[in-house]
Residue, then its C-alpha position, 0 to 999 in steps of 0.5 A: x539517555x535512558x527513558x524513565x518510563x513512569x515519568x513518560x506515563x505521568x507527563x501524558x496523564x497531565x496533558x490533554x490528547x490535543x496537547x500531546x498530538x500539537x507538541x512536536x516532541x510528544x508526537x515522536x511517542x505518538x509515531x513510536x506507538x504506530x510503528x510499534x503496533x504496525x510491526x507486531x500486527x503486520x508481522x503475522x499475516x503471511x504473504x500479501x500483495x498491497x492493492x492501491x487505487x482511487x477511494x472514489x471509484x464507484x462499483x459500477x466502474x470497470x476499475x472496481x470490478x477489475x480491482x475485486x477480481x484481482x482481490x479474489x485471484x490473489x487469494x487463490x494463489x495464497x496471498x492476502x490483500x493489503x489496501x488503504x482500508x477506505x471505498x472505492x478501489x479499496x473496498x473492491x479489493x478487499x471485498x474480492x479477497x473477502x470473497x476467495x476466503x483469504x486475508x483481507x487487510x485495512x491500513x485506515x487513515x482518517x481524511x476528509x472524504x474517507x471517514x471510515x474503513x470499508x466492510x471487507x476488512x477482517x476484524x483482526x486486521x483494521x489498523x488505524x494511522x494518523x500519519x501517512x509515512x508510517x502507514x506507508x512503511x507498512x505497504x512497502x515492508x509487509x507486502x510482496x508486490x504492488x498493483x496499482x489500478x487508476x487513482x489520484x494523487x495519493x496513489x501516485x504518491x505510493x507508486x512513485x515511493x515504491x519505485x524510488x526506494x527500488x531504484x536507490x536500492x533502499x529495499x529489495x525489487x519486488x513486482x510492480x503492476x500497473x493495471x489499465x493502459x488507457x489510464x496509464x500510457x500518457x503518464x508513461x509516454x511522457x516519462x519516456x519522452x521527457x524524463x528519459x530521452x529530453x531531460x535524461x533525469x532517468x535511466x532506461x532500466x528504471x522502466x523496467x521496474x514496473x509493468x503495465x497490464x489490463x486484466x486481473x489475470x495478467x496482473x496476478x501473473x506477473x506476481x507469480x512469474x516474479x517469485x518463479x523467477x527469483x524463487x524469493x521468500x516472504x519478507x519477514 
C-alpha cells in the first residue's frame, strides 16, 4: 500500500507530540525517522571504533584515563571514535579523540542520570535517539570494532549483543576488545566454567570472538592487527 504523504503530514499536525509518542502505530514513523537520520549522518563519518563503558566513571579513575588515551591513539591510526555521548568513559574517549584531532561522534540518549551530551563531541556529529535499539544499530553498523571498558548493565548489553550478532552470522566478524583483566576475569571465568564446561551452552570457539587487554596500546593494536590480517575495508 502506497503511503499518502500529505495525509501523514496532516495527521501529525492534528496530534500532539505526546499522543504520537504513545500511540503504537504512530511510533513507527518516529522509529523510521531515527533510522533515516542515523544512516544519513553516520554513513559520512569514515572508519570509526565504538568505545563503551560506564557513564559513572569519574575523571580521577584509572579507566577514565585509559579511555581518553584509547580515543587519542585511535585517531593517530586514522580512526574516529563513536561513543554513547554521555559522561564517564564516553566523555573520556571523546576527549581523547578531540585531543588527537580526529572525528568524535556521540550517539546520545536521554537517561535519568545522563541528561545531555558531553563537551568533546564534534558539533556536527551529535545524534539524539529515543530508542535504544536504533542507537545500537548505529554502534554496530558504522564501527570497525568495539573497545569495551568497565561499565554496568548497559555496557554488558551492548557487548553481548555484538557477540551474539557475530556468533549467529548476522554481521561479519569484527574485533571486540575488553579492557581490564581485573574487571572482566570474573565474568570470563564464569563463562568458561559454567556456560561452556558445565552446561555446554556455548562453543569453545565463541571465546575467540573477543580479546582482553590492559593498556590503551594493546587495545588499539588488536584493532590494527585484525585489519592487517583480514585486509578488510571500512563497512560502508
